[in-house]
C-alpha positions as CSV (number, residue, x, y, z in Angstrom):
1,I,14.5,-15.0,17.2
2,D,14.1,-18.8,17.5
3,F,10.3,-18.3,17.7
4,Y,10.4,-16.1,14.6
5,R,12.5,-18.6,12.7
6,K,10.2,-21.5,13.7
7,G,7.2,-19.5,12.4
8,L,9.0,-18.8,9.1
9,A,9.8,-22.5,8.7
10,D,6.4,-23.8,9.7
11,P,4.7,-25.2,6.6
12,T,1.3,-24.4,8.0
13,V,2.1,-20.7,8.2
14,N,1.8,-18.7,5.0
15,G,5.0,-17.2,3.7
16,T,5.6,-13.6,4.5
17,Q,5.9,-12.7,0.9
18,S,2.9,-12.6,-1.4
19,F,4.7,-14.3,-4.2
20,N,7.6,-16.6,-4.9
21,S,10.1,-14.2,-6.5
22,D,11.6,-16.6,-9.0
23,T,11.3,-15.5,-12.6
24,Y,8.4,-17.3,-14.3
25,Y,6.7,-17.7,-17.7
26,Q,2.9,-17.3,-17.7
27,I,1.5,-19.7,-20.2
28,D,-0.9,-18.2,-22.7
29,G,-4.0,-20.5,-22.8
30,S,-4.6,-19.6,-26.4
31,N,-1.0,-20.5,-27.5
32,P,0.3,-23.0,-24.9
33,P,3.4,-25.3,-25.3
34,S,2.7,-28.8,-26.4
35,G,2.0,-31.5,-23.9
36,T,4.9,-33.5,-25.4
37,A,7.3,-30.7,-24.7
38,V,6.1,-30.2,-21.1
39,D,6.3,-34.0,-20.4
40,S,9.8,-34.1,-21.9
41,I,11.0,-31.8,-19.1
42,F,8.6,-32.8,-16.3
43,T,9.1,-36.5,-16.6
44,Q,7.9,-37.3,-13.1
45,A,4.3,-36.8,-13.9
46,P,3.6,-37.1,-17.7
47,G,0.2,-35.9,-18.7
48,Q,-0.4,-34.0,-15.4
49,V,2.0,-31.1,-14.9
50,F,0.6,-27.7,-16.1
51,R,-2.7,-29.3,-16.9
52,S,-6.0,-27.8,-15.7
53,T,-8.8,-29.9,-14.5
54,S,-10.1,-30.0,-18.1
55,G,-6.7,-31.1,-19.4
56,A,-5.8,-27.8,-21.0
57,I,-2.2,-26.7,-20.5
58,S,-1.9,-23.6,-18.4
59,G,-0.1,-22.2,-15.4
60,R,3.1,-20.5,-14.3
61,V,6.5,-22.1,-15.3
62,A,9.1,-21.0,-12.7
63,M,12.8,-21.0,-13.1
64,N,15.5,-22.3,-10.7
65,D,18.8,-20.5,-10.2
66,D,20.4,-22.9,-12.7
67,L,17.8,-22.0,-15.3
68,S,16.0,-25.4,-15.1
69,L,12.2,-25.1,-14.8
70,Y,9.9,-26.1,-11.9
71,S,6.2,-26.0,-11.0
72,G,4.4,-25.1,-7.9
73,N,5.6,-21.6,-7.1
74,A,3.1,-19.6,-5.0
75,V,1.8,-16.3,-6.1
76,F,-0.7,-14.6,-3.7
77,G,-1.3,-17.8,-1.9
78,G,-2.1,-19.9,-5.0
79,A,0.0,-22.1,-7.3
80,S,-0.8,-22.9,-11.0
81,P,-0.8,-25.8,-11.1
82,G,-1.7,-26.5,-7.5
83,G,-0.4,-29.1,-5.2
84,P,-2.2,-32.1,-3.7
85,G,-5.5,-30.3,-4.1
86,G,-4.8,-29.4,-7.7
87,T,-4.0,-31.5,-10.7
88,A,-0.3,-31.8,-10.5
89,G,1.8,-30.4,-7.7
90,N,5.4,-29.2,-7.4
91,Y,8.3,-30.7,-9.4
92,R,12.0,-30.0,-9.9
93,Y,12.6,-27.2,-7.5
94,N,16.2,-27.2,-6.5
95,G,16.7,-23.7,-5.1
96,P,17.6,-22.6,-1.6
97,T,15.3,-23.2,1.4
98,E,17.5,-21.0,3.7
99,I,19.5,-17.9,3.3
100,N,22.2,-17.3,6.0
101,G,20.4,-19.7,8.3
102,T,17.0,-18.0,8.0
103,P,14.1,-19.9,6.4
104,F,13.6,-18.6,2.8
105,R,11.3,-21.0,1.0
106,K,9.1,-23.8,2.3
107,L,6.6,-26.3,0.9
108,D,3.2,-25.7,2.4
109,P,0.6,-28.5,2.9
110,D,-1.0,-27.7,-0.4
111,G,2.2,-28.3,-2.4
112,R,3.1,-24.7,-3.0
113,W,6.5,-23.2,-2.6
114,E,6.0,-20.3,-0.3
115,E,8.6,-17.6,0.3
116,N,9.6,-15.4,3.3
117,I,11.2,-12.1,3.2
118,I,12.8,-11.1,6.5
119,G,11.3,-7.9,7.9
120,H,8.2,-8.1,5.5
121,K,5.8,-5.4,6.6
122,A,7.8,-5.0,9.8
123,T,8.5,-1.6,11.4
124,V,12.2,-1.4,12.1
125,P,13.3,0.8,13.8
126,L,11.1,3.5,15.4
127,E,12.7,6.7,16.7
128,R,10.6,9.2,18.6
129,F,11.5,12.6,20.0
130,S,9.1,14.8,22.0
131,V,9.1,18.1,23.9
132,F,6.4,19.4,26.3
133,A,6.3,22.7,28.1
134,K,3.6,24.4,30.1
135,A,3.6,27.7,32.0
136,H,1.1,29.7,34.2
137,Y,1.3,33.3,35.3
138,D,-1.1,34.9,37.8
139,L,-2.1,38.3,36.6
140,T,-4.4,38.8,39.6
141,D,-5.8,36.7,42.3
142,N,-8.6,35.5,40.0
143,V,-7.0,35.7,36.5
144,T,-4.2,33.4,35.2
145,A,-2.5,33.4,31.8
146,F,-1.3,30.0,30.5
147,A,0.6,28.6,27.6
148,Q,1.4,25.1,26.5
149,V,3.6,23.7,23.8
150,T,3.8,20.1,22.6
151,S,6.1,18.9,19.8
152,A,6.7,15.3,18.7
153,E,8.7,13.8,15.9
154,S,8.8,10.1,14.9
155,N,10.8,8.3,12.2
156,L,9.7,4.8,11.1
157,R,11.0,2.4,8.5
158,Q,8.6,-0.2,7.1
159,T,10.1,-2.9,4.8
160,W,8.1,-4.6,2.1
161,Q,8.5,-7.4,-0.4
162,W,10.4,-7.0,-3.7
163,S,8.9,-4.8,-6.3
164,P,7.2,-6.9,-8.9
165,A,7.6,-6.7,-12.7
166,A,4.9,-9.4,-12.8
167,G,1.2,-9.8,-13.6
168,G,-0.2,-6.5,-14.7
169,W,3.3,-5.0,-14.4
170,G,4.9,-7.8,-16.5
171,Q,6.1,-7.7,-20.1
172,D,5.9,-9.6,-23.3
173,I,9.2,-10.7,-24.9
174,P,9.6,-11.3,-28.7
175,H,10.4,-14.8,-29.8
176,G,10.7,-16.9,-32.9
177,D,12.3,-16.7,-36.4
178,D,10.9,-13.3,-37.5
179,V,13.5,-10.6,-38.0
180,Y,14.0,-8.2,-35.1
181,A,13.5,-5.0,-37.0
182,P,15.8,-2.7,-34.9
183,S,18.8,-5.0,-35.7
184,L,18.7,-4.1,-39.5
185,A,20.5,-1.2,-41.0
186,A,18.7,1.4,-43.2
187,D,19.3,-0.7,-46.3
188,G,17.1,-3.4,-44.8
189,I,19.7,-6.1,-45.5
190,S,22.8,-5.4,-43.4
191,T,22.9,-6.2,-39.6
192,L,23.9,-3.2,-37.5
193,P,27.4,-3.7,-36.1
194,T,26.1,-3.3,-32.5
195,Y,24.2,-6.6,-33.0
196,Q,27.1,-8.6,-34.4
197,T,30.0,-10.3,-32.6
198,N,31.8,-8.2,-30.0
199,G,29.1,-5.5,-30.2
200,P,28.0,-3.7,-27.0
201,I,24.6,-5.6,-27.0
202,G,26.4,-8.9,-26.5
203,L,24.8,-10.8,-29.5
204,D,26.3,-12.8,-32.3
205,C,24.0,-12.2,-35.3
206,A,25.1,-12.7,-38.9
207,P,26.4,-9.7,-40.8
208,T,23.4,-9.7,-43.1
209,G,19.7,-10.4,-42.5
210,G,19.6,-9.0,-39.0
211,C,18.8,-10.9,-35.8
212,S,15.8,-13.1,-35.4
213,N,13.6,-12.4,-32.3
214,S,15.0,-15.5,-30.6
215,E,18.6,-14.4,-31.3
216,A,17.8,-10.9,-30.0
217,F,16.2,-12.3,-26.8
218,P,18.0,-15.6,-26.0
219,V,16.2,-17.8,-23.4
220,S,17.3,-20.8,-21.4
221,P,17.4,-24.2,-23.2
222,E,14.4,-25.7,-21.3
223,L,12.2,-22.6,-21.8
224,G,13.2,-22.6,-25.4
225,V,11.8,-26.1,-25.8
226,L,8.4,-25.0,-24.4
227,L,8.3,-21.8,-26.5
228,D,9.2,-23.4,-29.7
229,S,6.6,-26.1,-29.2
230,R,3.7,-23.7,-29.3
231,S,1.3,-23.7,-32.2
232,N,2.6,-20.2,-33.0
233,P,6.3,-20.2,-31.9
234,N,6.8,-16.7,-33.3
235,A,4.4,-15.2,-30.7
236,P,5.8,-13.2,-27.8
237,W,5.9,-14.8,-24.3
238,N,5.0,-13.3,-21.0
239,L,8.0,-12.7,-18.7
240,N,7.4,-12.1,-15.0
241,F,10.4,-10.8,-13.0
242,F,11.1,-9.5,-9.5
243,F,13.6,-7.0,-8.2
244,D,15.3,-9.1,-5.6
245,Y,18.6,-7.2,-6.0
246,P,18.8,-6.3,-2.3
247,L,19.6,-10.0,-1.5
248,W,23.1,-9.1,-2.9
249,G,23.2,-5.6,-1.5
250,L,22.7,-4.0,-4.9
251,S,19.8,-1.7,-4.0
252,D,17.4,-0.8,-1.3
253,P,14.6,-3.2,-0.6
254,R,11.1,-1.8,-1.2
255,L,10.5,0.2,1.9
256,I,8.8,3.3,3.3
257,D,10.5,5.8,5.5
258,S,7.9,7.8,7.4
259,E,8.7,11.1,9.1
260,T,5.9,12.5,11.2
261,K,6.0,15.9,13.0
262,T,3.2,17.1,15.3
263,N,3.1,20.5,16.9
264,Q,0.4,22.0,19.2
265,Y,0.4,25.5,20.6
266,N,-2.2,26.5,23.2
267,F,-2.5,29.8,25.1
268,G,-5.2,31.6,26.9
269,F,-6.6,32.9,30.2
270,E,-8.6,31.4,33.0
271,G,-10.1,32.6,36.2
272,K,-12.6,32.4,39.0
273,L,-16.1,33.9,39.4
274,D,-16.6,34.1,43.1
275,A,-20.2,35.5,42.8
276,I,-21.4,32.2,41.3
277,D,-18.8,29.9,42.6
278,G,-17.7,29.3,39.1
279,T,-14.8,29.4,36.7
280,W,-14.1,30.6,33.1
281,D,-11.5,30.1,30.5
282,I,-10.6,31.3,27.0
283,T,-8.2,29.2,24.9
284,A,-6.7,29.7,21.4
285,S,-4.9,26.8,19.7
286,H,-2.9,26.1,16.6
287,G,-1.7,22.6,15.6
288,T,-0.2,20.9,12.7
289,S,0.6,17.3,11.9
290,T,2.9,16.7,8.9
291,T,3.9,13.4,7.4
292,I,6.5,12.8,4.7
293,L,6.7,9.3,3.2
294,N,9.9,8.4,1.3
295,L,9.4,5.3,-0.8
296,K,12.5,3.5,-2.0
297,G,13.2,0.4,-4.0
298,Y,10.3,0.9,-6.5
299,G,10.5,0.7,-10.2
300,G,9.2,2.9,-13.0
301,L,7.0,0.6,-15.2
302,Q,7.7,2.1,-18.6
303,R,11.4,2.6,-17.8
304,H,11.7,-1.0,-16.9
305,R,9.7,-2.2,-19.9
306,N,11.7,-0.1,-22.3
307,L,14.9,-1.6,-20.8
308,I,13.9,-5.3,-20.6
309,T,12.3,-5.3,-24.0
310,S,15.4,-3.9,-25.6
311,A,17.7,-6.5,-27.3
312,N,19.4,-8.9,-25.0
313,Y,17.3,-7.6,-22.1
314,G,18.9,-4.2,-22.2
315,K,22.6,-5.0,-22.5
316,G,24.3,-1.9,-24.0
317,F,21.1,0.1,-23.6
318,F,21.4,3.9,-24.2
319,R,18.6,6.4,-24.4
320,E,18.3,10.2,-24.4
321,A,15.1,12.0,-23.6
322,N,13.4,14.7,-25.5
323,T,14.1,13.3,-29.0
324,F,11.9,16.1,-30.4
325,S,14.9,18.3,-30.0
326,A,18.0,17.5,-32.2
327,S,20.2,18.4,-29.2
328,N,18.0,16.5,-26.7
329,F,17.5,19.8,-25.0
330,S,16.9,19.4,-21.3
331,G,16.7,15.6,-21.7
332,G,17.9,13.0,-19.3
333,V,20.2,10.0,-20.2
334,A,19.8,6.4,-19.3
335,Q,22.2,3.5,-20.0
336,C,22.7,-0.1,-19.0
337,T,26.0,-1.8,-19.4
338,S,25.2,-5.4,-18.3
339,G,21.6,-5.8,-19.3
340,L,19.1,-7.2,-16.8
341,P,20.0,-10.7,-15.5
342,V,16.9,-12.6,-16.6
343,F,18.8,-15.8,-17.5
344,R,21.8,-15.4,-15.2
345,D,22.5,-14.8,-11.5
346,H,20.6,-11.8,-10.4
347,S,23.7,-10.4,-8.7
348,D,25.2,-10.0,-12.2
349,V,23.9,-6.6,-13.0
350,S,25.6,-3.2,-13.3
351,Q,24.6,-0.3,-11.2
352,D,23.8,1.9,-14.2
353,C,21.1,-0.7,-15.2
354,L,19.4,-0.4,-11.8
355,D,19.6,3.4,-11.9
356,T,17.7,3.3,-15.2
357,F,14.5,2.1,-13.7
358,L,14.6,2.2,-9.9
359,V,12.8,5.2,-8.6
360,D,12.4,6.9,-5.2
361,L,9.0,8.4,-4.5
362,Q,7.7,10.9,-1.9
363,N,4.2,11.5,-0.6
364,N,3.4,14.5,1.6
365,S,0.5,15.3,3.9
366,E,-0.5,17.8,6.5
367,M,-3.4,18.3,8.8
368,R,-3.8,21.8,10.3
369,Q,-6.2,22.8,13.0
370,N,-7.0,26.1,14.6
371,F,-9.6,26.7,17.2
372,V,-10.8,29.3,19.8
373,Q,-12.9,28.2,22.7
374,A,-14.6,30.0,25.6
375,N,-16.2,28.3,28.6
376,V,-18.0,29.3,31.8
377,Q,-19.5,27.3,34.6
378,G,-21.1,28.1,38.0
379,R,-24.1,28.2,40.3
380,V,-27.5,29.2,39.0
381,M,-29.5,29.1,42.3
382,D,-30.0,27.0,45.4
383,L,-32.9,24.5,45.4
384,P,-34.2,22.4,48.3
385,A,-32.3,19.4,46.9
386,G,-29.1,21.2,46.2
387,E,-27.4,23.6,43.8
388,M,-28.6,24.1,40.3
389,R,-25.5,24.5,38.2
390,F,-24.7,25.3,34.6
391,A,-21.9,25.1,32.0
392,G,-21.8,26.8,28.6
393,G,-19.5,27.8,25.9
394,Y,-18.6,28.8,22.4
395,E,-16.1,27.2,20.0
396,W,-14.8,28.1,16.5
397,R,-12.7,25.4,14.8
398,R,-11.2,25.0,11.3
399,N,-9.4,21.9,9.9
400,T,-7.4,22.0,6.7
401,Y,-5.8,19.0,5.1
402,F,-3.9,18.0,2.0
403,Y,-2.3,14.8,0.8
404,V,0.0,15.1,-2.3
405,F,1.1,11.9,-4.0
406,D,4.3,11.6,-5.9
407,T,3.7,12.6,-9.6
408,L,4.6,9.1,-10.7
409,T,1.7,7.6,-8.7
410,T,-1.1,10.0,-9.7
411,Q,-4.1,9.2,-11.9
412,N,-2.8,11.5,-14.7
413,S,0.7,10.0,-14.9
414,Y,-0.1,8.1,-18.2
415,L,3.4,7.9,-19.6
416,D,4.9,6.1,-16.6
417,L,3.9,4.8,-13.2
418,S,5.5,2.9,-10.3
419,M,5.3,-0.8,-10.0
420,G,3.8,-2.0,-6.7
421,T,1.6,1.1,-6.2
422,F,-1.8,2.1,-7.6
423,P,-2.7,5.5,-9.0
424,A,-4.5,8.0,-6.8
425,D,-5.5,11.7,-7.0
426,N,-4.2,14.3,-4.6
427,V,-6.5,15.4,-1.8
428,E,-7.1,18.9,-0.4
429,G,-10.0,20.3,1.7
430,R,-11.1,22.6,4.5
431,L,-13.8,22.3,7.0
432,S,-14.9,24.8,9.7
433,V,-17.6,25.0,12.3
434,E,-19.0,27.4,15.0
435,E,-20.7,25.9,18.0
436,V,-22.5,27.1,21.1
437,Y,-23.4,24.6,23.9
438,G,-24.8,24.5,27.4
439,E,-25.6,22.1,30.1
440,L,-27.9,22.4,33.2
441,F,-27.7,20.3,36.3
442,I,-31.0,20.3,38.3
443,P,-31.3,18.5,41.7
444,I,-35.0,17.5,42.0
445,L,-35.2,15.6,45.3
446,S,-32.8,14.4,47.9
447,G,-32.7,12.9,51.4
448,L,-36.1,11.1,51.2
449,K,-36.9,7.5,51.8
450,G,-36.3,5.6,48.6
451,I,-34.8,8.7,47.1
452,E,-31.2,9.3,48.1
453,H,-31.2,11.8,45.2
454,L,-33.0,12.4,42.0
455,N,-31.2,14.7,39.5
456,L,-31.9,15.9,36.0
457,E,-29.2,16.8,33.5
458,L,-30.1,18.7,30.3
459,G,-27.7,19.6,27.5
460,Y,-27.9,21.3,24.1
461,R,-25.3,22.0,21.3
462,Y,-25.9,23.9,18.1
463,S,-23.2,23.4,15.4
464,D,-23.0,25.5,12.2
465,Y,-20.8,23.8,9.6
466,N,-19.6,25.8,6.6
467,L,-20.7,23.0,4.3
468,Q,-23.5,21.1,6.0
469,G,-25.3,24.0,7.8
470,G,-26.8,23.9,11.2
471,V,-27.1,20.7,13.3
472,D,-28.8,20.3,16.7
473,T,-27.6,17.9,19.4
474,Y,-29.3,17.5,22.8
475,K,-29.8,15.2,25.7
476,A,-32.0,14.7,28.8
477,L,-30.7,12.3,31.5
478,A,-32.1,11.3,34.9
479,D,-30.2,9.9,37.8
480,W,-32.2,8.2,40.6
481,A,-30.2,6.9,43.6
482,I,-32.4,4.8,45.9
483,T,-29.6,4.0,48.2
484,D,-25.8,4.4,48.1
485,E,-25.7,0.9,46.6
486,L,-28.6,1.0,44.2
487,R,-29.0,3.5,41.4
488,F,-31.0,3.9,38.1
489,R,-29.8,6.0,35.3
490,G,-31.5,6.7,31.9
491,G,-32.1,9.3,29.3
492,Y,-32.5,10.3,25.7
493,Q,-29.8,11.7,23.5
494,L,-29.6,12.8,19.9
495,A,-26.3,13.3,18.2
496,T,-25.6,13.9,14.5
497,R,-22.1,13.4,13.2
498,A,-21.0,15.6,10.3
499,P,-18.7,14.0,7.7
500,N,-15.0,14.6,8.3
501,I,-12.4,15.9,5.8
502,A,-11.5,12.4,4.6
503,E,-15.1,11.6,3.9
504,L,-15.8,14.9,2.2
505,Y,-12.7,15.2,0.0
506,Q,-11.5,11.6,-0.6
507,A,-10.2,11.5,-4.1
508,Q,-10.4,8.7,-6.7
509,A,-7.9,5.9,-6.4
510,Q,-7.3,2.6,-8.1
511,S,-6.9,-0.6,-6.2
512,W,-6.8,-4.3,-6.8
513,G,-8.4,-7.2,-5.0
514,G,-10.7,-10.2,-5.4
515,D,-14.4,-10.0,-6.2
516,V,-15.5,-10.5,-2.5
517,G,-17.0,-7.1,-1.5
518,D,-19.5,-6.8,1.3
519,P,-21.1,-10.3,1.8
520,C,-24.3,-8.5,3.0
521,G,-24.3,-6.2,-0.1
522,L,-27.1,-6.6,-2.6
523,N,-24.6,-6.0,-5.4
524,A,-21.9,-8.3,-4.2
525,L,-20.8,-11.0,-6.7
526,T,-19.9,-13.9,-4.3
527,P,-22.3,-16.9,-4.3
528,Y,-22.8,-16.6,-0.5
529,S,-23.8,-12.9,-0.6
530,A,-27.2,-11.2,-0.2
531,N,-27.4,-10.7,-4.0
532,S,-30.3,-13.0,-5.1
533,S,-29.0,-13.0,-8.7
534,V,-25.9,-15.0,-7.7
535,N,-27.2,-16.6,-4.5
536,G,-30.6,-18.5,-4.9
537,N,-30.8,-18.7,-1.1
538,A,-30.6,-15.0,-0.5
539,A,-33.5,-13.5,1.4
């Protein structure tokens, strides 16, 4: 434990969370706050904080627990603005560096506030149960029946970082003096009672004229200074938020519970062939491997956006589904008493608000294999150098596979998707093959001076795949032993690997990452790649 804590506290070791989970405002470069407003708050480095190398105002403005603003929060290993290597550094952070004695945040050598989440991408705990049974029964002196059963089950919990309502999963919040249209009554003059003093939304708008956007979505004093200083103060601002509610025991952390079950059933017959000093066997097998992934602590993107972009960040929120029907036939209901705690302690949230947008997901997969195999081996004839022996057989094999994603994470889920995942299509496929094979061992010479033995080994396999057709595989190997201590071996082999189910049936999926790609690829975009259009030194 001490070793683990030292690693978490070590400033030269990256934080175990990809992002600092404090709420932040992403500055819009086309409508940034004024330099005067920024410098009035960040008085330690006037003219520097939230300036790019060209002097333009940009970056992520993070928020302390007391709602004061700070700079230098790390997101995916980078800060905007950066630290000593950047143009400004970190200023005004006053939040915790430990939680219950465990390192929580630390300042790395580049001036970024990195964050740890205990158990990040750790597997805790692992439970495994397995059963094995095998039986033989002699039918005759030369024929035996056998059966074998193997069953294994494992349960694994993998904990992840908080679900992010940030970046591409973030949201724009209204601001400024324009009227917030939903606050007006049908006459276009009166303010709806729910938006007035003592209303369920928790606002204090005037009886007439409705609420302004800034009244409907109040912000902290320092953030208000920045937003109001923009050239267009009535433009929305970009809010980035994280679901760190598990810190207060209010919900599950983002985690994956994996349940895997594997079963294998083999039965068959085997026996001796005394006439050729050989053996034979016939085996039939059926096996399945099933995996169920239960994903918890995730958020529905549109559910969360509908909630947090409702007045006062969802306080007093109430929605019924299927508004097409006057009775909301077969429609669900969502409500949020407290609203989301954007500008207050994140523990101050009612359970009905969390139930509105937190979702549990489930992915299921199964691999199924059936095969029948028959083998025989024995003596062909006696040669001066020893016995010539053979082995041969036949096999039929079929693999079937499916992977079904939760509906909320599929490519065609266009009304909503889960935050922290990327859409993918379901996978289903089948592959079968019939094979015949044989090997021949031929002793050429033995017992001669300089030739302890000289053997030749020949092999051939023909595979007939249902999709690829016929494939030949063969080998010819020589083994020359000069003495017991000195031997030369060599040969020629040709093997062709047919694509597996994953390669044949892999469905489309979205992902996210940097423009790195394969450095050796001719279409890579990095300046050190083999692409001559971006790297003048490429061969």
